[in-house]
N, CA and C atoms as a LAMMPS dump frame, in Angstrom:
ITEM: TIMESTEP
0
ITEM: NUMBER OF ATOMS
639
ITEM: BOX BOUNDS ff ff ff
-5.0000000000000000e+02 5.0000000000000000e+02
-5.0000000000000000e+02 5.0000000000000000e+02
-5.0000000000000000e+02 5.0000000000000000e+02
ITEM: ATOMS id mol type element x y z
1 1 1 N 220.413 161.465 165.973
2 1 2 C 219.779 160.18 166.404
3 1 3 C 218.961 159.699 165.034
4 2 1 N 218.738 158.188 165.515
5 2 2 C 218.095 157.971 164.063
6 2 3 C 216.465 157.729 164.408
7 3 1 N 215.704 157.53 163.446
8 3 2 C 214.28 157.495 163.709
9 3 3 C 213.563 157.073 164.736
10 4 1 N 213.876 155.848 165.249
11 4 2 C 213.662 155.07 166.217
12 4 3 C 214.064 155.926 167.575
13 5 1 N 215.007 156.326 167.75
14 5 2 C 215.514 157.121 168.683
15 5 3 C 214.641 158.533 168.714
16 6 1 N 214.575 158.883 167.836
17 6 2 C 213.614 160.458 167.744
18 6 3 C 212.321 159.814 168.161
19 7 1 N 211.809 158.861 167.772
20 7 2 C 210.539 158.372 168.295
21 7 3 C 210.485 158.261 169.816
22 8 1 N 211.554 157.591 170.334
23 8 2 C 211.315 157.295 171.752
24 8 3 C 211.765 158.633 172.622
25 9 1 N 212.536 159.804 172.12
26 9 2 C 212.674 160.852 172.786
27 9 3 C 211.295 161.685 172.913
28 10 1 N 210.993 161.647 171.707
29 10 2 C 209.627 162.491 171.533
30 10 3 C 208.087 161.845 172.281
31 11 1 N 208.471 160.343 172.645
32 11 2 C 207.211 159.511 172.91
33 11 3 C 206.307 159.6 172.074
34 12 1 N 206.507 159.209 170.85
35 12 2 C 205.415 159.061 169.602
36 12 3 C 205.829 157.561 169.163
37 13 1 N 204.761 156.963 168.488
38 13 2 C 205.064 155.73 167.912
39 13 3 C 206.057 155.925 166.34
40 14 1 N 207.029 155.092 166.071
41 14 2 C 207.95 155.175 164.902
42 14 3 C 206.986 155.717 163.658
43 15 1 N 205.837 154.798 163.39
44 15 2 C 204.832 154.986 162.56
45 15 3 C 204.28 156.336 162.125
46 16 1 N 204.058 157.12 163.409
47 16 2 C 203.486 158.35 163.459
48 16 3 C 204.664 159.275 163.079
49 17 1 N 206.057 158.865 163.332
50 17 2 C 207.009 159.92 162.901
51 17 3 C 207.332 159.779 161.34
52 18 1 N 207.274 158.6 160.777
53 18 2 C 207.123 158.477 159.578
54 18 3 C 205.895 159.219 158.523
55 19 1 N 205.047 159.03 159.379
56 19 2 C 203.743 159.726 158.593
57 19 3 C 204.115 161.105 158.817
58 20 1 N 204.437 161.765 159.762
59 20 2 C 204.606 163.203 159.572
60 20 3 C 205.807 163.457 158.772
61 21 1 N 206.717 162.683 158.56
62 21 2 C 207.524 162.968 157.35
63 21 3 C 207.156 162.839 156.016
64 22 1 N 206.42 161.983 155.913
65 22 2 C 205.77 161.705 154.469
66 22 3 C 204.799 162.983 154.135
67 23 1 N 204.109 163.528 155.426
68 23 2 C 203.197 164.345 155.049
69 23 3 C 204.056 165.832 154.942
70 24 1 N 205.145 165.856 155.472
71 24 2 C 205.894 167.069 155.324
72 24 3 C 205.653 168.08 156.597
73 25 1 N 205.219 167.379 157.381
74 25 2 C 204.926 168.249 158.919
75 25 3 C 206.046 168.069 159.476
76 26 1 N 207.197 167.236 159.456
77 26 2 C 208.271 167.139 159.84
78 26 3 C 209.318 167.208 159.142
79 27 1 N 210.329 168.256 159.288
80 27 2 C 211.151 168.476 158.43
81 27 3 C 212.286 166.987 157.929
82 28 1 N 212.717 166.608 156.803
83 28 2 C 213.523 165.503 156.69
84 28 3 C 214.869 165.77 157.599
85 29 1 N 215.473 164.592 157.978
86 29 2 C 216.757 164.565 158.683
87 29 3 C 217.932 164.504 157.888
88 30 1 N 219.003 164.762 158.297
89 30 2 C 220.436 164.543 157.316
90 30 3 C 220.505 163.286 156.847
91 31 1 N 220.813 163.167 155.729
92 31 2 C 221.054 161.849 155.021
93 31 3 C 222.484 161.551 155.343
94 32 1 N 222.551 160.178 155.912
95 32 2 C 223.823 159.605 156.288
96 32 3 C 224.326 158.205 155.847
97 33 1 N 223.093 157.889 154.996
98 33 2 C 223.479 156.521 154.121
99 33 3 C 222.12 156.343 153.537
100 34 1 N 221.971 155.435 152.242
101 34 2 C 220.372 155.091 151.732
102 34 3 C 219.874 154.766 152.636
103 35 1 N 218.499 155.275 152.651
104 35 2 C 217.42 155.026 153.55
105 35 3 C 217.646 155.186 154.984
106 36 1 N 218.677 155.992 155.253
107 36 2 C 219.085 156.571 156.734
108 36 3 C 219.183 157.636 157.064
109 37 1 N 218.499 158.42 157.924
110 37 2 C 218.77 159.983 158.081
111 37 3 C 219.068 160.062 159.545
112 38 1 N 219.664 161.145 159.877
113 38 2 C 219.924 161.628 161.197
114 38 3 C 218.991 162.821 161.477
115 39 1 N 218.44 162.687 163.169
116 39 2 C 217.752 163.782 163.515
117 39 3 C 218.35 164.762 164.695
118 40 1 N 217.762 165.75 164.695
119 40 2 C 218.341 166.413 166.091
120 40 3 C 217.335 166.924 167.095
121 41 1 N 217.738 167.899 167.958
122 41 2 C 216.655 168.472 168.757
123 41 3 C 215.514 169.136 168.037
124 42 1 N 216.038 169.853 167.019
125 42 2 C 214.869 170.552 166.618
126 42 3 C 213.695 169.396 166.006
127 43 1 N 214.11 168.569 165.52
128 43 2 C 213.052 167.578 165.182
129 43 3 C 212.192 166.806 166.525
130 44 1 N 212.896 166.702 167.695
131 44 2 C 212.237 166.441 169.193
132 44 3 C 211.091 167.347 169.31
133 45 1 N 211.715 168.74 169.093
134 45 2 C 210.706 169.659 169.663
135 45 3 C 209.55 169.857 168.724
136 46 1 N 209.772 169.551 167.265
137 46 2 C 208.288 169.844 166.423
138 46 3 C 207.675 168.472 166.427
139 47 1 N 207.931 167.337 167.06
140 47 2 C 207.308 166.413 167.121
141 47 3 C 206.291 166.511 168.399
142 48 1 N 207.117 167.014 169.573
143 48 2 C 206.132 167.555 170.757
144 48 3 C 205.182 168.501 170.662
145 49 1 N 205.508 169.588 169.679
146 49 2 C 204.19 170.589 169.077
147 49 3 C 203.293 169.954 168.61
148 50 1 N 203.535 168.722 167.489
149 50 2 C 202.398 168.438 166.721
150 50 3 C 201.619 167.324 167.806
151 51 1 N 202.415 166.607 168.446
152 51 2 C 201.492 165.891 169.63
153 51 3 C 200.68 166.717 170.616
154 52 1 N 201.196 167.808 170.869
155 52 2 C 200.413 168.7 171.659
156 52 3 C 199.045 169.173 170.854
157 53 1 N 199.19 169.694 169.924
158 53 2 C 198.168 170.204 168.814
159 53 3 C 197.196 169.028 168.659
160 54 1 N 197.717 167.604 168.445
161 54 2 C 196.905 166.798 167.948
162 54 3 C 196.364 166.353 169.129
163 55 1 N 197.109 166.02 170.444
164 55 2 C 196.399 165.385 171.375
165 55 3 C 195.523 166.429 172.323
166 56 1 N 196.061 167.319 172.546
167 56 2 C 195.526 168.29 173.322
168 56 3 C 194.375 169.128 172.513
169 57 1 N 194.697 169.795 171.468
170 57 2 C 193.992 170.543 170.696
171 57 3 C 193.181 170.082 169.945
172 58 1 N 193.317 168.742 169.619
173 58 2 C 192.506 168.169 168.551
174 58 3 C 192.283 168.712 167.146
175 59 1 N 193.443 169.141 166.778
176 59 2 C 193.804 169.923 165.704
177 59 3 C 194.019 168.959 164.322
178 60 1 N 193.147 168.705 163.627
179 60 2 C 193.203 167.967 162.402
180 60 3 C 194.514 168.145 161.368
181 61 1 N 195.063 166.963 161.102
182 61 2 C 196.204 166.982 160.089
183 61 3 C 196.221 168.037 158.981
184 62 1 N 195.041 168.358 158.469
185 62 2 C 194.78 169.272 157.467
186 62 3 C 195.284 170.526 157.907
187 63 1 N 194.999 170.802 158.984
188 63 2 C 195.116 172.398 159.698
189 63 3 C 196.784 172.376 160.224
190 64 1 N 197.243 171.347 160.735
191 64 2 C 198.425 170.925 161.409
192 64 3 C 199.392 171.462 160.248
193 65 1 N 199.16 171.14 158.786
194 65 2 C 199.888 171.674 157.58
195 65 3 C 200.026 173.143 157.633
196 66 1 N 198.823 173.928 158.106
197 66 2 C 198.874 175.448 157.969
198 66 3 C 199.622 176.043 158.969
199 67 1 N 199.616 175.286 160.153
200 67 2 C 200.111 175.734 161.119
201 67 3 C 201.736 175.701 160.93
202 68 1 N 202.04 174.446 160.652
203 68 2 C 203.458 174.275 160.521
204 68 3 C 204.196 175.175 159.465
205 69 1 N 203.46 175.558 158.101
206 69 2 C 204.151 176.305 157.29
207 69 3 C 204.102 177.773 157.582
208 70 1 N 203.074 178.08 158.76
209 70 2 C 203.127 179.703 159.068
210 70 3 C 204.4 179.674 160.004
211 71 1 N 204.694 178.719 160.947
212 71 2 C 205.744 178.67 161.891
213 71 3 C 207.022 178.778 161.17
214 72 1 N 207.115 178.022 160.192
215 72 2 C 208.454 178.029 159.007
216 72 3 C 208.54 179.168 158.121
217 73 1 N 207.596 180.077 157.783
218 73 2 C 207.589 181.082 157.039
219 73 3 C 208.226 182.438 157.888
220 74 1 N 209.639 182.641 157.589
221 74 2 C 210.343 183.807 158.31
222 74 3 C 210.202 184.956 157.872
223 75 1 N 209.136 185.082 156.76
224 75 2 C 208.906 186.31 156.179
225 75 3 C 207.521 186.622 156.617
226 76 1 N 206.888 186.173 157.204
227 76 2 C 205.787 186.265 157.991
228 76 3 C 205.79 186.992 159.064
229 77 1 N 205.02 188.123 159.543
230 77 2 C 205.331 188.473 160.674
231 77 3 C 204.723 187.889 161.762
232 78 1 N 205.001 187.943 163.094
233 78 2 C 204.94 186.959 164.112
234 78 3 C 203.324 187.306 164.493
235 79 1 N 202.775 188.679 164.387
236 79 2 C 201.096 188.686 164.562
237 79 3 C 200.251 188.155 163.713
238 80 1 N 200.821 187.896 162.299
239 80 2 C 199.787 187.341 161.192
240 80 3 C 200.201 186.049 161.414
241 81 1 N 201.28 185.371 162.074
242 81 2 C 201.51 183.97 162.515
243 81 3 C 200.467 183.404 163.607
244 82 1 N 200.389 184.495 164.464
245 82 2 C 199.219 184 165.37
246 82 3 C 197.632 184.083 165.188
247 83 1 N 197.565 185.21 164.18
248 83 2 C 196.15 185.424 163.832
249 83 3 C 195.798 184.032 162.877
250 84 1 N 196.82 183.813 161.873
251 84 2 C 196.496 182.596 161.277
252 84 3 C 196.448 181.413 161.954
253 85 1 N 197.247 181.267 162.951
254 85 2 C 197.285 179.845 163.752
255 85 3 C 195.844 179.849 164.611
256 86 1 N 195.384 181.169 165.04
257 86 2 C 194.547 181.105 165.994
258 86 3 C 193.036 180.723 165.243
259 87 1 N 192.851 181.077 163.995
260 87 2 C 191.784 180.902 163.29
261 87 3 C 191.789 179.301 162.989
262 88 1 N 193.107 178.256 162.913
263 88 2 C 193.156 177.322 162.735
264 88 3 C 192.935 176.211 163.953
265 89 1 N 193.628 176.325 164.827
266 89 2 C 193.935 175.726 166.145
267 89 3 C 192.659 175.988 167.258
268 90 1 N 191.844 176.893 167.238
269 90 2 C 190.983 177.058 168.28
270 90 3 C 189.708 176.175 168.239
271 91 1 N 189.67 175.224 169.222
272 91 2 C 188.509 174.164 169.361
273 91 3 C 187.161 174.953 169.039
274 92 1 N 185.971 174.14 168.278
275 92 2 C 184.933 174.856 168.35
276 92 3 C 184.415 174.584 167.059
277 93 1 N 183.007 174.562 167.1
278 93 2 C 182.438 174.345 165.59
279 93 3 C 182.489 175.317 164.655
280 94 1 N 182.381 175.189 163.493
281 94 2 C 182.261 176.052 162.291
282 94 3 C 181.266 176.967 162.823
283 95 1 N 181.526 178.492 162.438
284 95 2 C 180.712 179.393 162.815
285 95 3 C 179.324 179.028 162.053
286 96 1 N 178.038 179.398 162.883
287 96 2 C 176.605 179.11 162.434
288 96 3 C 176.117 180.355 161.906
289 97 1 N 174.763 180.546 162.126
290 97 2 C 174.183 181.722 161.663
291 97 3 C 174.315 182.552 162.788
292 98 1 N 174.228 183.779 161.907
293 98 2 C 174.16 185.047 163.055
294 98 3 C 173.039 186.175 163
295 99 1 N 172.971 187.178 163.336
296 99 2 C 172.025 188.191 162.994
297 99 3 C 172.708 189.44 163.232
298 100 1 N 171.72 190.481 163.022
299 100 2 C 172.313 191.679 162.954
300 100 3 C 172.475 192.029 164.605
301 101 1 N 171.817 191.907 165.366
302 101 2 C 171.607 192.061 166.88
303 101 3 C 172.623 191.422 167.686
304 102 1 N 173.079 190.052 167.165
305 102 2 C 174.132 189.543 167.762
306 102 3 C 175.536 190.026 167.176
307 103 1 N 175.736 190.575 166.222
308 103 2 C 176.699 191.369 165.726
309 103 3 C 176.937 192.607 166.606
310 104 1 N 175.729 193.142 166.845
311 104 2 C 175.976 194.754 167.8
312 104 3 C 176.323 194.433 169.094
313 105 1 N 175.815 193.123 169.739
314 105 2 C 176.269 192.943 170.915
315 105 3 C 177.647 192.891 171.052
316 106 1 N 178.316 192.067 170.033
317 106 2 C 179.497 191.712 170.314
318 106 3 C 180.657 192.896 170.055
319 107 1 N 179.96 193.945 169.011
320 107 2 C 180.666 195.015 168.757
321 107 3 C 180.729 195.78 170.025
322 108 1 N 179.629 195.959 170.981
323 108 2 C 179.432 196.64 172.152
324 108 3 C 180.398 196.319 173.161
325 109 1 N 180.373 194.831 173.388
326 109 2 C 181.475 194.291 174.248
327 109 3 C 183.097 194.7 174.03
328 110 1 N 183.068 194.633 172.677
329 110 2 C 184.804 194.8 172.051
330 110 3 C 184.918 196.124 172.706
331 111 1 N 184.08 197.077 172.437
332 111 2 C 184.278 198.679 172.635
333 111 3 C 184.201 199.021 174.039
334 112 1 N 183.633 197.988 174.897
335 112 2 C 183.555 198.319 176.152
336 112 3 C 185.107 197.935 176.871
337 113 1 N 185.396 196.629 176.46
338 113 2 C 187.035 196.644 176.856
339 113 3 C 188.141 197.055 176.121
340 114 1 N 187.573 197.781 174.931
341 114 2 C 188.898 198.457 174.192
342 114 3 C 189.496 197.752 173.255
343 115 1 N 188.764 196.643 172.686
344 115 2 C 189.323 195.703 171.959
345 115 3 C 189.034 196.113 170.383
346 116 1 N 190.237 196.968 169.853
347 116 2 C 190.045 197.575 168.381
348 116 3 C 190.953 196.739 167.505
349 117 1 N 191.288 195.954 167.973
350 117 2 C 192.531 195.051 167.177
351 117 3 C 191.991 193.652 166.614
352 118 1 N 190.749 193.403 166.783
353 118 2 C 190.095 192.147 166.191
354 118 3 C 189.759 192.276 164.668
355 119 1 N 190.257 191.314 164.175
356 119 2 C 189.894 191.25 162.571
357 119 3 C 188.462 190.75 162.426
358 120 1 N 187.864 191.571 161.444
359 120 2 C 186.396 191.166 161.138
360 120 3 C 186.242 189.692 160.632
361 121 1 N 187.267 189.014 159.959
362 121 2 C 187.335 187.983 159.375
363 121 3 C 187.758 186.563 160.628
364 122 1 N 187.996 187.153 161.598
365 122 2 C 188.45 186.33 162.678
366 122 3 C 187.138 185.064 163.023
367 123 1 N 187.83 184.146 162.747
368 123 2 C 186.741 182.825 163.012
369 123 3 C 186.28 182.816 164.475
370 124 1 N 187.076 183.288 165.544
371 124 2 C 186.771 183.391 166.885
372 124 3 C 185.817 184.306 166.959
373 125 1 N 185.771 185.313 166.323
374 125 2 C 184.673 186.34 166.346
375 125 3 C 183.368 186.014 165.805
376 126 1 N 183.719 185.192 164.651
377 126 2 C 182.39 184.593 164.066
378 126 3 C 181.609 183.906 164.839
379 127 1 N 182.412 182.876 165.467
380 127 2 C 181.876 181.847 166.526
381 127 3 C 181.16 182.519 167.693
382 128 1 N 181.894 183.592 168.111
383 128 2 C 181.369 184.552 169.344
384 128 3 C 179.827 184.964 168.728
385 129 1 N 179.73 185.504 167.483
386 129 2 C 178.377 186.077 167.22
387 129 3 C 177.498 184.74 166.75
388 130 1 N 178.014 183.699 166.297
389 130 2 C 177.064 182.563 166.092
390 130 3 C 176.57 182.239 167.607
391 131 1 N 177.347 182.21 168.425
392 131 2 C 176.894 181.911 169.774
393 131 3 C 175.908 182.603 170.686
394 132 1 N 176.183 184.103 170.382
395 132 2 C 175.271 184.873 170.959
396 132 3 C 173.825 184.908 170.217
397 133 1 N 173.942 184.535 168.98
398 133 2 C 172.918 184.499 168.172
399 133 3 C 171.903 183.007 168.748
400 134 1 N 172.68 182.04 169.222
401 134 2 C 172.138 180.741 169.437
402 134 3 C 171.323 181.346 170.995
403 135 1 N 172.35 181.858 171.96
404 135 2 C 171.985 182.03 173.135
405 135 3 C 170.605 182.775 173.25
406 136 1 N 170.357 183.729 172.137
407 136 2 C 169.083 184.508 172.447
408 136 3 C 168.123 183.914 171.428
409 137 1 N 168.245 183.034 171.102
410 137 2 C 166.964 182.249 170.365
411 137 3 C 166.248 181.865 171.327
412 138 1 N 164.897 181.476 170.803
413 138 2 C 163.876 180.955 172.011
414 138 3 C 164.431 179.838 172.683
415 139 1 N 164.306 179.873 174.01
416 139 2 C 164.993 178.82 175.113
417 139 3 C 165.281 179.215 176.275
418 140 1 N 165.785 178.662 177.514
419 140 2 C 165.87 179.002 178.487
420 140 3 C 167.367 179.834 178.841
421 141 1 N 167.931 180.174 177.769
422 141 2 C 169.223 180.843 178.167
423 141 3 C 169.036 182.117 177.275
424 142 1 N 169.752 183.097 177.434
425 142 2 C 169.792 184.478 176.885
426 142 3 C 171.23 185.018 177.433
427 143 1 N 171.53 186.232 176.815
428 143 2 C 172.857 186.815 176.934
429 143 3 C 172.699 188.318 176.666
430 144 1 N 173.405 189.263 177.218
431 144 2 C 173.569 190.706 177.011
432 144 3 C 175.074 190.875 176.663
433 145 1 N 175.018 192.255 176.421
434 145 2 C 176.237 192.975 176.458
435 145 3 C 176.764 193.205 177.649
436 146 1 N 175.984 193.315 178.786
437 146 2 C 176.384 193.299 180.048
438 146 3 C 177.046 192.218 180.555
439 147 1 N 176.424 191.025 180.525
440 147 2 C 176.892 189.771 180.679
441 147 3 C 178.017 189.25 180.169
442 148 1 N 178.181 189.411 178.853
443 148 2 C 179.275 189.151 177.978
444 148 3 C 180.597 190.144 178.349
445 149 1 N 180.21 191.405 178.579
446 149 2 C 181.338 192.208 179.209
447 149 3 C 181.731 191.74 180.523
448 150 1 N 181.174 191.055 181.377
449 150 2 C 181.859 190.709 182.623
450 150 3 C 182.848 189.411 182.132
451 151 1 N 182.462 188.721 181.184
452 151 2 C 183.676 187.686 180.811
453 151 3 C 184.698 188.1 180.211
454 152 1 N 184.279 189.319 179.176
455 152 2 C 185.345 189.997 178.525
456 152 3 C 186.449 190.565 179.156
457 153 1 N 185.994 191.269 180.438
458 153 2 C 186.819 191.834 181.588
459 153 3 C 187.627 190.92 181.919
460 154 1 N 187.41 189.784 182.098
461 154 2 C 188.26 188.598 182.721
462 154 3 C 189.056 188.333 181.977
463 155 1 N 188.647 187.676 180.663
464 155 2 C 189.646 187.241 179.456
465 155 3 C 190.547 188.506 179.057
466 156 1 N 190.282 189.846 179.156
467 156 2 C 191.248 190.848 178.914
468 156 3 C 192.409 190.811 179.969
469 157 1 N 191.953 190.722 181.231
470 157 2 C 193.245 190.79 182.177
471 157 3 C 193.895 189.492 181.884
472 158 1 N 193.727 188.274 181.807
473 158 2 C 194.284 187.182 181.425
474 158 3 C 195.041 187.592 179.978
475 159 1 N 194.4 187.879 178.895
476 159 2 C 195.153 187.783 177.699
477 159 3 C 196.363 188.993 177.83
478 160 1 N 195.975 190.366 178.493
479 160 2 C 196.85 191.095 178.765
480 160 3 C 198.19 190.728 179.544
481 161 1 N 198.077 189.898 180.399
482 161 2 C 199.198 189.445 181.301
483 161 3 C 200.106 188.408 180.292
484 162 1 N 199.434 187.569 179.683
485 162 2 C 200 186.415 178.933
486 162 3 C 200.73 187.262 177.785
487 163 1 N 200.275 188.319 177.162
488 163 2 C 201.055 189.095 175.96
489 163 3 C 202.162 189.685 176.684
490 164 1 N 202.093 190.029 177.874
491 164 2 C 203.094 190.936 178.386
492 164 3 C 204.308 189.902 178.698
493 165 1 N 203.829 188.588 178.971
494 165 2 C 205.162 187.757 179.45
495 165 3 C 205.936 187.216 178.153
496 166 1 N 205.302 187.787 177.035
497 166 2 C 205.946 187.22 175.786
498 166 3 C 207.606 187.766 175.933
499 167 1 N 208.767 187.375 175.512
500 167 2 C 209.862 187.762 175.173
501 167 3 C 210.138 187.857 173.903
502 168 1 N 210.009 188.874 173.156
503 168 2 C 210.173 189.048 171.665
504 168 3 C 211.877 188.711 171.291
505 169 1 N 212.608 188.987 172.25
506 169 2 C 214.036 188.852 172.071
507 169 3 C 214.702 187.616 171.645
508 170 1 N 213.771 186.49 172.195
509 170 2 C 214.012 185.108 171.91
510 170 3 C 214.151 184.736 170.291
511 171 1 N 214.756 183.584 170.359
512 171 2 C 214.533 183.213 168.689
513 171 3 C 213.675 183 168.152
514 172 1 N 212.943 183.596 166.952
515 172 2 C 211.791 183.615 166.55
516 172 3 C 211.035 182.115 166.363
517 173 1 N 211.888 181.285 166.042
518 173 2 C 211.025 180.032 165.753
519 173 3 C 210.641 179.141 167.022
520 174 1 N 211.389 179.232 168.212
521 174 2 C 211.196 178.908 169.72
522 174 3 C 210.018 179.679 170.09
523 175 1 N 210.033 180.947 170.027
524 175 2 C 209.04 182.114 170.646
525 175 3 C 207.715 181.668 170.087
526 176 1 N 207.606 181.6 168.46
527 176 2 C 206.516 181.083 168.057
528 176 3 C 205.552 179.677 168.36
529 177 1 N 206.91 178.725 168.506
530 177 2 C 206.235 177.4 168.652
531 177 3 C 205.655 177.302 170.254
532 178 1 N 206.333 178.125 170.963
533 178 2 C 205.667 178.309 172.445
534 178 3 C 204.483 179.024 172.489
535 179 1 N 204.458 180.148 171.892
536 179 2 C 203.097 180.682 171.889
537 179 3 C 202.035 180.02 171.313
538 180 1 N 202.296 179.222 170.29
539 180 2 C 201.179 178.49 169.441
540 180 3 C 200.614 177.303 170.566
541 181 1 N 201.699 176.644 171.123
542 181 2 C 201.45 175.556 171.897
543 181 3 C 200.737 175.59 173.073
544 182 1 N 201.514 177.149 173.826
545 182 2 C 201.032 177.435 175.135
546 182 3 C 199.189 177.943 174.709
547 183 1 N 199.02 178.368 173.726
548 183 2 C 197.594 178.929 173.57
549 183 3 C 196.637 177.613 173.706
550 184 1 N 197.171 176.455 173.16
551 184 2 C 196.456 175.404 173.004
552 184 3 C 196.375 174.842 174.575
553 185 1 N 197.605 174.576 175.09
554 185 2 C 197.446 173.836 176.301
555 185 3 C 196.934 174.482 177.423
556 186 1 N 197.318 175.96 177.529
557 186 2 C 196.851 176.8 178.679
558 186 3 C 195.112 177.075 178.397
559 187 1 N 194.82 177.309 177.065
560 187 2 C 193.65 176.981 177.127
561 187 3 C 192.822 176.031 177.595
562 188 1 N 193.09 174.793 177.707
563 188 2 C 192.725 173.85 178.292
564 188 3 C 192.942 174.059 179.777
565 189 1 N 193.965 174.37 180.13
566 189 2 C 194.013 174.383 181.38
567 189 3 C 193.112 175.407 182.207
568 190 1 N 192.711 176.349 181.525
569 190 2 C 192.037 177.305 181.963
570 190 3 C 190.704 176.622 182.181
571 191 1 N 190.221 175.969 181.071
572 191 2 C 188.805 175.453 181.065
573 191 3 C 188.621 174.436 182.235
574 192 1 N 189.686 173.56 182.445
575 192 2 C 189.686 172.601 183.422
576 192 3 C 189.617 173.309 184.674
577 193 1 N 190.472 174.226 185.005
578 193 2 C 190.592 175.121 186.445
579 193 3 C 188.974 175.642 186.785
580 194 1 N 188.314 176.322 185.391
581 194 2 C 187.05 176.581 185.839
582 194 3 C 186.166 175.689 186.09
583 195 1 N 186.308 174.506 185.443
584 195 2 C 185.144 173.438 185.842
585 195 3 C 185.387 173.092 187.088
586 196 1 N 186.584 173.012 187.59
587 196 2 C 186.92 172.471 189.211
588 196 3 C 186.582 173.523 190.047
589 197 1 N 186.698 174.685 189.78
590 197 2 C 186.038 175.703 190.576
591 197 3 C 184.687 175.54 190.512
592 198 1 N 183.935 175.379 189.653
593 198 2 C 182.317 175.241 189.853
594 198 3 C 182.179 173.923 190.787
595 199 1 N 182.814 173.049 190.551
596 199 2 C 182.671 171.463 191.321
597 199 3 C 182.914 172.089 193.049
598 200 1 N 184.099 172.971 193.053
599 200 2 C 184.313 173.282 194.403
600 200 3 C 183.192 174.114 195.467
601 201 1 N 183.184 175.182 194.431
602 201 2 C 182.029 176.234 195.214
603 201 3 C 180.462 175.448 194.988
604 202 1 N 180.117 174.816 194.306
605 202 2 C 178.952 174.152 194.334
606 202 3 C 178.836 173.343 195.404
607 203 1 N 180.028 172.581 195.876
608 203 2 C 180.043 171.582 196.959
609 203 3 C 180.136 172.376 198.102
610 204 1 N 180.501 173.293 198.171
611 204 2 C 180.509 174.343 199.616
612 204 3 C 179.083 174.721 199.591
613 205 1 N 178.585 175.301 198.553
614 205 2 C 177.122 175.913 198.899
615 205 3 C 176.38 174.702 198.995
616 206 1 N 176.557 173.657 198.517
617 206 2 C 175.596 172.479 198.964
618 206 3 C 175.796 171.971 200.238
619 207 1 N 177.074 171.931 200.949
620 207 2 C 177.282 171.436 202.386
621 207 3 C 176.901 172.432 203.027
622 208 1 N 176.735 173.548 202.878
623 208 2 C 176.432 174.555 203.754
624 208 3 C 174.718 175.082 203.948
625 209 1 N 174.157 174.407 202.844
626 209 2 C 172.826 174.48 202.618
627 209 3 C 172.161 173.959 203.925
628 210 1 N 171.02 174.731 204.548
629 210 2 C 170.243 173.791 205.652
630 210 3 C 169.579 172.823 205.36
631 211 1 N 169.333 172.004 206.363
632 211 2 C 168.823 170.56 205.861
633 211 3 C 167.151 171.026 205.717
634 212 1 N 166.698 170.441 204.528
635 212 2 C 165.19 171.027 204.531
636 212 3 C 164.502 170.088 205.603
637 213 1 N 164.764 168.818 205.933
638 213 2 C 164.219 168.05 207.136
639 213 3 C 164.303 168.884 208.714
């Protein structure tokens, strides 16, 4: 298929396809004539991945390059690809200030759920420590290892189930692409379902509350 057909299949503007080609985020097609190239299903799939990461995950172009390079590096172990991309694609602010107590709380939570495979340099770990530090600063909110442990327990059940569903016998490229995009998309799905659950249960609570008059 030509570039215009590729854009239609992936439901992205032609200009976006050409931009990704220029930036090296999309592999070049097979040259069939001067200034004409042909593309295949692998290009359609890569474009859809880029679209999901950009539109759903809000991943900046500079980070997309790191993700695509990791996906294409066949010598990089699958676990290393996942940890590298996790540091890049997870939405959230840059880690802020932390303190020894916040680090201790996070360590206690990880010990409680048995998470001994977390990297000390994990950006998500650093974000969590910064968030705990912020929560425990002067103000209306606060947290503890017990409170965070409840959330960690729920997260552990979900993560354990998702990891068990991985079929490592599949083609490496397809497997990694699904794992990376699934992490972004289903992460958003979970956030939305949690918020909708809040709306539902609070509405039920409000409707069931006695009329103060």
